[in-house]
C-alpha positions as CSV (number, residue, x, y, z in Angstrom):
1,M,79.2,77.2,5.1
2,N,81.8,79.9,4.9
3,L,80.7,82.5,2.3
4,I,83.6,84.9,2.8
5,S,86.8,84.1,1.0
6,L,90.2,84.9,2.6
7,D,91.4,85.9,-0.9
8,V,88.8,88.7,-1.0
9,I,89.8,90.2,2.4
10,R,93.6,90.1,1.9
11,N,93.8,93.9,2.4
12,C,92.9,93.2,6.1
13,L,96.1,91.3,6.5
14,E,98.5,94.1,5.6
15,G,99.3,95.0,9.2
16,F,98.3,98.6,8.7
17,V,95.6,98.2,11.3
18,P,96.6,96.0,14.3
19,A,94.7,92.8,14.7
20,I,93.1,91.7,17.9
21,M,93.7,88.1,19.0
22,A,91.5,86.2,21.5
23,T,92.4,82.9,23.1
24,R,91.4,80.9,26.2
25,D,93.3,78.5,28.5
26,S,92.4,74.9,29.2
27,D,90.1,76.1,32.0
28,G,88.2,78.5,29.7
29,M,89.7,81.7,30.9
30,P,89.9,84.2,28.0
31,N,92.8,86.4,27.0
32,V,92.9,89.3,24.5
33,S,95.9,90.9,23.0
34,L,97.1,92.9,19.9
35,I,99.1,91.0,17.3
36,S,101.6,92.6,14.8
37,Q,100.9,90.4,11.8
38,V,98.3,88.2,10.3
39,H,100.0,87.1,7.0
40,Y,98.1,85.5,4.1
41,V,99.6,82.1,3.2
42,S,96.9,80.5,1.0
43,A,93.2,80.4,0.5
44,D,92.7,78.6,3.8
45,R,95.9,79.4,5.8
46,V,97.3,82.4,7.6
47,A,100.4,82.9,9.7
48,L,100.6,84.9,12.9
49,S,103.8,86.5,14.2
50,Y,105.2,84.7,17.3
51,Q,107.2,87.3,19.2
52,F,106.8,86.5,22.9
53,F,106.2,83.5,25.0
54,N,103.2,85.0,26.8
55,K,99.7,84.1,27.9
56,T,98.5,84.1,24.3
57,R,101.2,81.7,23.2
58,R,100.6,79.3,26.2
59,N,96.8,79.3,25.4
60,V,97.4,78.5,21.8
61,L,99.7,75.6,22.6
62,A,97.2,74.3,25.2
63,T,94.0,74.5,23.1
64,G,95.2,74.9,19.5
65,R,92.4,77.4,18.9
66,A,92.3,81.2,18.4
67,S,90.1,84.0,17.1
68,V,91.4,87.1,15.3
69,A,89.6,90.3,14.4
70,V,91.0,92.2,11.4
71,A,90.0,95.4,9.7
72,D,90.0,96.5,6.1
73,P,92.0,99.8,6.0
74,P,90.1,101.6,3.2
75,T,86.6,100.8,4.4
76,L,87.1,100.0,8.2
77,S,84.9,96.9,7.8
78,Q,85.9,94.2,10.3
79,Y,86.0,90.4,10.1
80,R,86.6,87.6,12.7
81,L,88.7,84.6,11.7
82,S,88.3,81.4,13.6
83,L,91.7,79.6,13.6
84,E,93.2,76.2,14.3
85,F,96.9,76.1,15.1
86,E,99.0,73.7,12.9
87,T,102.8,74.4,13.3
88,T,105.5,77.0,13.8
89,E,108.3,77.9,11.3
90,S,111.4,79.6,12.6
91,E,113.3,79.6,9.3
92,G,112.7,79.5,5.6
93,P,110.8,81.6,3.1
94,L,107.6,82.3,5.1
95,F,109.6,83.2,8.2
96,E,111.8,85.6,6.1
97,I,108.8,87.3,4.5
98,M,107.2,87.9,7.9
99,K,110.5,89.0,9.4
100,A,110.9,91.7,6.7
101,K,107.4,92.9,7.2
102,L,107.7,93.0,10.9
103,S,110.9,95.1,10.5
104,G,108.8,97.7,8.6
105,I,106.0,97.6,11.1
106,A,108.5,98.1,14.0
107,S,110.2,101.0,12.3
108,H,106.8,102.6,11.5
109,S,105.7,102.4,15.2
110,G,109.1,103.1,16.8
111,M,109.4,99.6,18.2
112,Q,112.6,98.5,16.5
113,G,114.2,97.3,19.8
114,V,111.0,95.4,20.9
115,F,109.7,93.7,17.8
116,R,111.7,90.5,17.1
117,L,110.2,87.6,15.3
118,L,110.7,84.2,17.0
119,G,108.6,82.2,14.6
120,A,105.7,82.2,12.1
121,D,102.7,80.4,13.6
122,I,100.6,78.8,10.8
123,Y,96.8,78.4,11.3
124,R,94.1,76.8,9.3
125,V,91.1,79.2,8.8
126,R,88.0,77.4,9.9
127,S,85.6,80.2,9.3
128,I,85.3,83.9,8.5
129,E,82.5,86.2,9.8
130,Q,81.9,89.9,9.1
131,I,81.4,91.6,12.5
132,A,81.2,95.2,11.4
133,P,80.0,96.6,8.0
134,P,82.0,99.1,6.0
135,V,82.2,102.6,7.5
136,L,83.6,104.2,4.3
137,A,83.1,103.5,0.7
138,A,85.9,101.5,-1.0
139,P,87.9,103.8,-3.2
140,P,87.9,102.9,-7.0
141,P,91.0,101.1,-8.1
142,E,93.7,103.3,-9.8
143,R,94.1,100.8,-12.6
144,N,93.0,97.4,-13.9
145,L,95.9,95.2,-12.9
146,L,95.0,92.4,-15.3
147,T,95.0,94.9,-18.2
148,A,98.4,96.2,-17.0
149,I,99.8,92.7,-17.0
150,R,98.5,91.9,-20.4
151,R,99.9,95.1,-22.0
152,T,103.2,94.7,-20.2
153,C,103.7,91.1,-21.2
154,A,102.7,91.9,-24.8
155,A,105.2,94.7,-25.0
156,M,107.9,92.5,-23.5
157,T,107.3,89.7,-26.0
158,T,108.2,92.0,-28.9
159,C,111.8,92.5,-27.6
160,C,114.6,91.1,-29.7
161,D,117.6,91.3,-27.3
162,F,118.4,91.3,-23.6
163,D,119.0,95.0,-23.2
164,Q,115.7,95.9,-25.0
165,L,113.8,93.5,-22.8
166,L,115.1,95.0,-19.6
167,E,114.4,98.6,-20.7
168,R,111.0,97.7,-22.0
169,T,110.0,95.9,-18.8
170,L,111.0,98.9,-16.5
171,G,109.3,101.3,-18.9
172,C,106.1,99.4,-18.7
173,L,106.2,99.4,-14.9
174,E,105.8,103.1,-15.1
175,T,103.4,103.5,-18.0
176,E,101.1,100.5,-17.0
177,F,101.6,100.2,-13.2
178,G,102.5,103.8,-12.3
179,I,105.8,102.6,-10.7
180,R,108.4,105.3,-11.2
181,H,111.4,103.7,-9.4
182,A,112.5,100.2,-10.3
183,M,115.5,98.1,-11.3
184,V,116.6,94.7,-12.4
185,L,119.4,92.8,-10.8
186,M,121.0,89.6,-11.9
187,L,122.4,86.9,-9.6
188,D,126.0,86.0,-9.7
189,E,125.8,82.6,-7.9
190,A,129.5,82.1,-7.7
191,G,130.1,85.5,-6.1
192,G,127.0,85.4,-3.9
193,R,125.9,88.8,-5.1
194,L,123.4,90.5,-7.3
195,Y,124.5,93.2,-9.8
196,T,122.3,95.9,-11.3
197,V,121.8,95.7,-15.1
198,A,119.0,98.1,-15.5
199,S,117.3,100.9,-13.5
200,H,114.5,103.4,-14.1
201,G,113.6,106.7,-12.4
202,Y,116.8,107.4,-10.5
203,P,119.2,110.3,-10.8
204,R,122.0,107.9,-11.4
205,S,121.7,104.5,-13.1
206,G,123.8,102.5,-10.6
207,I,124.7,100.0,-13.4
208,G,127.1,97.5,-12.0
209,S,126.3,98.2,-8.3
210,E,126.1,95.1,-6.2
211,I,124.0,93.7,-3.3
212,A,125.0,90.7,-1.2
213,L,122.8,87.6,-1.4
214,G,120.6,87.6,1.7
215,E,120.9,91.4,2.4
216,G,117.9,93.7,2.4
217,V,114.6,92.9,0.6
218,I,116.5,92.3,-2.7
219,G,119.0,89.8,-1.2
220,V,116.4,88.0,0.9
221,A,114.0,87.7,-2.1
222,A,116.8,86.1,-4.2
223,R,118.0,83.8,-1.4
224,E,114.6,82.6,-0.4
225,R,113.0,82.8,-3.9
226,V,109.9,84.5,-2.6
227,P,108.5,88.0,-3.0
228,I,109.4,90.4,-0.1
229,R,107.1,93.4,0.4
230,I,107.3,96.1,3.0
231,G,104.6,98.8,3.1
232,H,105.9,101.2,5.7
233,M,109.5,102.0,6.6
234,T,111.6,104.7,8.2
235,S,115.3,105.6,7.7
236,E,116.1,103.4,10.7
237,D,114.5,100.3,9.2
238,D,116.8,97.3,9.2
239,Y,115.8,96.2,5.7
240,S,116.0,99.6,4.2
241,N,119.5,100.1,5.7
242,A,120.7,96.6,4.8
243,I,120.6,97.3,1.0
244,R,122.6,100.5,1.4
245,E,125.0,99.0,3.9
246,S,125.6,95.9,1.6
247,A,126.3,98.2,-1.3
248,L,128.7,100.3,0.8
249,A,130.4,97.4,2.6
250,T,133.9,97.0,1.1
251,G,136.4,96.0,3.7
252,T,139.4,97.4,1.9
253,A,140.5,100.7,0.3
254,W,140.9,98.8,-3.0
255,A,137.3,97.5,-2.9
256,E,136.1,101.1,-2.2
257,T,137.9,102.2,-5.4
258,T,135.9,99.7,-7.4
259,R,132.5,100.3,-5.8
260,I,129.7,101.6,-8.0
261,S,127.0,103.6,-6.1
262,Y,123.7,101.9,-5.5
263,P,120.9,103.9,-7.2
264,G,117.9,103.4,-4.8
265,L,115.8,106.0,-3.1
266,A,117.4,107.6,0.0
267,A,114.2,107.3,2.1
268,P,111.8,104.6,0.6
269,Q,108.5,104.0,2.3
270,S,107.4,101.0,0.3
271,Q,109.5,98.3,-1.3
272,L,108.7,95.1,-3.3
273,A,111.4,92.6,-4.5
274,L,110.3,89.7,-6.7
275,P,112.6,86.9,-7.7
276,I,113.0,86.3,-11.4
277,L,112.7,82.5,-11.7
278,C,113.0,80.1,-14.7
279,A,113.2,76.3,-14.8
280,G,113.5,76.2,-11.0
281,R,116.5,78.5,-10.8
282,T,116.8,82.1,-9.5
283,M,118.0,84.4,-12.3
284,G,117.7,87.7,-10.5
285,V,115.3,90.1,-8.9
286,L,112.8,92.7,-10.2
287,F,112.7,95.4,-7.6
288,A,110.3,98.4,-7.2
289,E,110.1,101.0,-4.5
290,S,108.2,104.2,-3.7
291,P,108.5,107.2,-1.4
292,D,104.8,106.6,-0.5
293,P,103.7,104.2,2.3
294,M,101.5,101.3,1.5
295,R,102.2,101.7,-2.3
296,F,102.2,98.0,-2.9
297,W,99.4,95.7,-1.8
298,Y,98.8,91.9,-2.2
299,D,97.3,92.4,-5.6
300,D,100.3,94.5,-6.8
301,E,102.6,91.7,-5.6
302,D,100.6,89.1,-7.6
303,A,100.6,91.3,-10.7
304,L,104.3,92.0,-10.6
305,A,105.1,88.4,-9.8
306,A,103.4,87.5,-13.1
307,V,105.6,90.1,-14.9
308,A,108.8,88.8,-13.2
309,G,107.9,85.2,-14.3
310,H,107.4,86.4,-17.9
311,L,110.7,88.2,-17.7
312,G,112.5,85.1,-16.7
313,A,111.0,83.0,-19.4
314,L,111.8,85.6,-22.1
315,M,115.4,85.8,-20.8
316,A,115.8,82.1,-21.5
317,V,114.2,82.4,-24.9
318,L,116.5,85.3,-25.9
319,H,119.5,83.3,-24.7
320,A,118.6,80.4,-26.9
321,T,118.4,82.8,-29.8
322,E,121.7,84.4,-29.1
323,A,123.4,81.1,-28.5
324,Q,122.7,79.9,-32.0
325,P,125.9,80.0,-34.2
326,A,126.3,83.4,-35.8
327,P,126.7,83.6,-39.7
328,V,130.3,83.3,-40.7
329,E,131.5,86.5,-42.2
330,P,135.0,87.8,-43.1
331,P,136.6,89.3,-39.9
332,A,136.6,93.0,-39.6
333,L,140.0,94.5,-38.8
334,A,140.7,97.5,-36.7
335,L,142.1,100.8,-37.8
336,V,144.5,101.9,-35.1
337,P,143.6,105.5,-34.0
338,A,146.4,108.0,-33.8
339,G,147.3,110.1,-30.7
340,P,148.4,109.4,-27.2
341,P,147.3,106.0,-25.9
342,L,144.7,105.3,-23.3
343,M,146.2,103.3,-20.5
344,V,144.1,100.2,-19.7
345,R,145.0,98.3,-16.5
346,Y,143.7,94.9,-15.7
347,Y,144.0,93.5,-12.2
348,H,143.9,89.7,-11.9
349,A,142.9,89.7,-8.3
350,D,139.3,90.7,-9.1
351,S,139.3,91.1,-12.9
352,S,138.9,94.9,-12.5
353,V,139.6,97.2,-15.4
354,F,140.7,100.8,-15.2
355,F,141.0,103.3,-18.0
356,D,143.8,105.6,-16.9
357,T,142.9,106.1,-13.3
358,H,139.1,105.6,-13.7
359,Y,137.5,102.4,-12.6
360,I,135.3,100.8,-15.3
361,I,134.2,97.3,-14.3
362,K,135.3,94.1,-12.6
363,G,134.4,90.4,-12.3
364,V,133.2,88.4,-15.3
365,A,132.4,91.6,-17.2
366,G,135.9,92.9,-16.6
367,A,137.4,89.6,-17.8
368,I,135.3,89.8,-21.0
369,L,136.4,93.4,-21.7
370,W,140.1,92.5,-21.2
371,K,139.8,89.5,-23.6
372,L,138.2,91.8,-26.3
373,L,140.9,94.4,-25.9
374,R,143.8,92.0,-26.0
375,E,142.5,90.4,-29.2
376,Y,141.8,93.8,-30.7
377,L,145.5,94.7,-30.2
378,S,147.0,91.3,-31.0
379,E,144.9,90.4,-34.0
380,G,143.2,93.6,-35.0
381,R,139.8,92.1,-34.4
382,V,136.7,94.3,-33.8
383,E,133.9,91.8,-34.3
384,F,133.1,89.0,-31.9
385,T,130.4,86.4,-31.2
386,N,128.5,85.5,-28.1
387,R,129.2,81.9,-28.8
388,E,133.0,82.2,-28.8
389,L,132.8,84.0,-25.4
390,R,130.6,81.3,-24.0
391,L,133.0,78.6,-25.1
392,D,136.1,80.4,-23.8
393,P,137.3,78.4,-20.6
394,A,139.5,81.4,-19.5
395,L,136.4,83.5,-18.7
396,R,135.0,80.8,-16.4
397,L,131.4,81.6,-17.2
398,P,128.7,79.8,-15.2
399,D,126.6,77.4,-17.1
400,H,123.5,79.6,-16.8
401,A,121.3,80.8,-19.7
402,E,121.3,84.5,-19.2
403,N,124.7,85.1,-17.6
404,L,126.7,86.1,-20.7
405,E,123.9,88.3,-22.1
406,A,123.5,90.0,-18.8
407,R,127.3,90.6,-18.5
408,L,127.4,92.1,-22.0
409,V,124.5,94.4,-21.3
410,L,126.2,95.5,-18.1
411,L,129.5,96.1,-20.0
412,Y,127.7,97.9,-22.9
413,K,125.9,100.3,-20.5
414,R,128.8,100.9,-18.2
415,L,131.1,101.9,-21.1
416,A,128.5,104.2,-22.6
417,E,127.7,105.8,-19.2
418,R,131.3,106.5,-18.5
419,E,131.6,108.0,-22.0
420,T,134.8,106.0,-22.7
421,P,136.6,105.9,-26.1
422,V,135.8,102.1,-26.1
423,R,132.3,101.0,-26.8
424,I,130.4,97.8,-27.6
425,E,127.7,97.8,-30.4
426,K,125.3,95.1,-31.6
427,A,126.3,93.7,-35.0
428,G,123.5,91.2,-35.5
429,R,122.2,88.1,-33.9
430,G,124.8,86.7,-31.5
431,R,127.4,89.2,-32.7
432,F,128.8,92.5,-31.4
433,R,131.4,95.0,-32.5
434,L,134.2,96.7,-30.5
435,S,134.5,100.4,-31.3
436,V,137.8,102.0,-30.2
437,Q,138.4,105.7,-30.7
438,R,141.9,106.0,-29.1
439,A,145.2,104.1,-29.2
440,L,145.5,101.7,-26.3
441,A,148.2,100.6,-24.0
442,L,147.4,97.5,-21.9
443,D,149.0,96.7,-18.6
444,E,148.1,93.4,-16.9
445,I,148.7,93.6,-13.2
446,G,149.7,90.3,-11.7
447,S,151.0,88.7,-14.8
448,G,154.0,91.0,-15.7
449,R,152.7,91.5,-19.2
450,G,152.1,94.8,-21.0
451,E,151.0,95.6,-24.6
452,A,150.6,98.8,-26.6
453,A,149.2,99.9,-30.0
């Protein structure tokens, strides 16, 4: 009877201490080798990294059996896992998780050109035996993660709008989990990119910065819909560079003009990206990072996955609230400010908006801003409803719960951050107000139209 649970010794599977794998061939000849990863899959399954077709690999295919010795980093206690080979996966979520982790291990050990994952070998754990007692006492936990989850979820539940929910979530990551650097990115499925809607702990907010789907830990977590966690990295690490390269990749001088700088750490040592899921769909990514190696362990991943799940559910709830028809009120009309006009240019190619020569926003958020400004000038309107935007076919909004609310938050923050004379303010449930402090002149590039007031 196996009295040691794989769940209890998950810290042994972090890859911080190399594992030793023993196999034998069909004639009984033993072979011992080091292995890069022993990855926790479930309570009775692990996955081992398949990188070379060597003696170990041949033995496994011949006998289907292996034995792996793993060590617990904090205590140096050691355990032997008796394994039975089941299958190999060379694509999909598990493969991508192990590929990302292997990239971190390779960069940490200077083996970037040698370590390349060919597959994830899945084994059933037949038994676990302790082969060496603890050498060091286990350090006390820094915090009770269950308590941190409970307090964070309770604080999130009191939020009344999308923006408040994002800020409260990131604030709780610092106060309850001790995570100083984090951000939330929403998925634009049509564009195949994620855009930053909230960040915490960085010198610049990076609101509106984008990451391509499938790039870096953030993009892979969104594409595969699984948490991606790396515990040790260097500046040469592929997954660390991928995020920054994706944010910098433009292709044209025009795209460079409309690029917003990514806010992440210049030299992160630990990263954790968790997909925000709701009703079977990926809504975005909750991302945390640290300059310290091994900052996030399996238990941290589990705890933050619970927070990300709660965040997705609350996004859907807030959308349902905002989607309700707003009370009908007499329309508020604009008072046209005096003085020289602010030139607002709108480019149809990518729905980008410029105030004079300064880039503001693009995409769906840019199209929304342009609609508001045109109706402000043509009709004198300053109050609008979420519902009318959602029903406007010209905006081509995806049929997803949080998309409009996320775009409005992005637009609100971007206008405030740039200290523009045009702002968006909440005006009640499902309603918002446009505040314009300068006369405007509109120029629509690609349509031949121009307006002024």
